[in-house]
Structure formats: structure tokens, C-alpha cells
N, C-alpha and C positions, 0 to 999 in steps of 0.2 A: 504552417510550414509542421511538418510530422515530425516528432521528436526520436521517432523509432529508426526514421531511415538511417542505410546505409552512410558511413562520414565518408566524403570526396576530400580528393585533393585541393578544391575548391574553397571548401570549409574550412583553410587553414589560414592564416595570416601569420605572418612572423611566427612558427610556431605553435603560435596559439588557435583552439578550437572557435572558428568565427561566429558558429552555429547560437541561437538563442537557448538559453538553459528552458530546461521543462521546468513549468507551474503546477503551481498545486490543483491547477484546474485539467491538466492534460493529463489524457486515460491512463499513460506508464506510469504514472507517479501516484494512482489510486491501484494501478494492478501490483506494483510493487510493496505497496502497503498490505493488500490481501496477502500476498506471495508470503509476506515477513508471519504475518499472524500465522499460517498452518505453517509455520517452520517451528513458532512459539508451542503450538501443538503438537509438532511432531517430537520436541524435544522435552512436551510434558509440562510445558508450560502452562496452563489452562486458564486460571487467572490472568497473568500477563498478557497472553491471547485473547479475551475476555475484554479485558482495561482497551486494550488497544482496538476492538472492534467497537467499543462503545464510542471512542475517540471519532474515530473513523466515520460512524452513525452520524453524528453531531456535526461533523465537518461537513457530509457530504448528506445530509438529510434525505435530498431526493434520488437517492442512487438504490438502486436494489442491491440488498444483502444477498450472495450467492447464497446456494441453499445449504451448501458445505458446511456455511460459515453459522447459519441460523441458529441452530441449536446454543450455541455459544449463551444469546442473548437471555436465551428462557433457563439458564441453569444459571442457580444464584453464583455467589465465589464462598471458596471452600471455608471454612471457620478455621478461625488459627487458635490452638493453644491460649 
């Protein structure tokens, strides 16, 4: 079942969402993770973005890293004084 499909009246039972939750293998979970990494970059948190992307790559080693995020993997973390 596609976790991104629209919710319908058949999806609720006694007021609860009857659809199964997304799993870590669901592409929507991976896309949301990449979106959050981009948000960290936009906020200037390059170290946080880099760390999150490294964890993403460890969790999904067979998934290609988008071109716009690949430079994060090549850049060393900032040195702290």
C-alpha cells in the first residue's frame, strides 16, 4: 500500500486511522529525511546536516545520495575551538 495516498473515509475506524504506518523502508520516510537534511542546510547547520546524511547513508547504503547533498559527504566537519 502506498503511504502517500490520500486518506479516505474507509481508512478510519472508530475515529482512528486504520492505514498501516510507514516503515523505514518506505520511500516517503527516506524523502522526509532528505528534506530535513536540506532544512538543516538552509538553517546553516552544516554539521547537523552532515551528521544526519552520514546516518542516512549508513541506514540506506544502496540508495543513491542526491547530487545536491553529495558535497556534504566530502566536506569535513567544522573544527570547534
